[in-house]
N, C-alpha and C positions, 0 to 999 in steps of 0.2 A: 179633830185639833186636836194638836199633837207638841210635843216637845224638842226641839230637835239640839244639841248640845256639840260643842264643838270646844273642847278645854274646857274652861269655865265662862263660857258664852251660854246661855239657854236662851233661843229666842219661841216665842210659839206661832206657829204654822196652820193656815188652815187649808182643809184641802179642797175643798171647793173652788176656792182663789186661783189655786192652784192647778187644777186642773183644766182650768179655764185657756191658759196658755198668753191670758192677755197682760198679767202683770207679776212680778216678783215682789214677794210680801213679805212681812214676817214685825211681829210684835215683841218688843223687847222685853226680857223681867232685868229685875235687878240684879242678877249675875252674872258676870263677866267683863266688868270695866275698871276702871281708875280711880273714879271719885270715892272721897273717903269723907265719912261723917252723917249725915243726915240725906245724903247725896247717894250714898254707898249703896252698891258700885257701880251700877249702868245707868247714870242722869244721863239725858239726852239733851235736857232743857237749857237753852243758852240765856235762859231769862229769871233762873232763880237766884244769882247771886253768888254760883259756885267760879269757881277758876275756870276760865272759856280755857286755856290752856287740856286740860281735865275731858271737860266735855269734846272737843276736838278729838283726844285720842280717845275718846269712847267711840264716836265715827267711823275712826281711821278703823278701829278693831272690830266692827261692825262691819262695815267697807270689806276689810281684808278678808271675814269668813264667808260671806255673800256674793262677792266678788264684785263690788262696786266701787268706786272713786268716791271718798268722803265730799272732794272738791265740787263733784259734781251730784251732790246731794241735795234735794227741793224739803223744804222742812216746810209745811205749811204752819200759819200763826194757828192757835189754839185758843178758843175762850171758854173759861170756865165759871158757871153764872147757878146761882140758886134762885128759885123760885119758890112761892108760899102764898098761899089763897088768903085773900084779904077778909071775907067775910065768913072765914070759921066754918067754912060747913057746904054743904051740896055738891052734886057731879061735879069731879074734875079737881075739891080742894086736895091739897098736900102739899109737898115737899117734891122738886125734882133736886137733886145737888149732885156735882161731878159729872155735868153733862158734856157733851163737847159737840163744839161747832167749827168746821173747819173750813 
């Protein structure tokens, strides 16, 4: 894993995915976008209540840095969930928070 920087933009890249040659990828950090307030600065979520124009500009910035058109970007729906064991103990009891399902 490494962090790549282009100006203020920072993304995380995994070498194993890169070496596969099958996919161009990155994971954004909070740096390099135009979002403000609680979304500052590289918010990529269109369903969080932020100004849509700012999020679209963040996609344009990311696309410009990585060589793709924001208009051709596919964003899968992400579901966050929380699970708690109901019996209060035993194997598998505990919490799972912030897991992603795409």
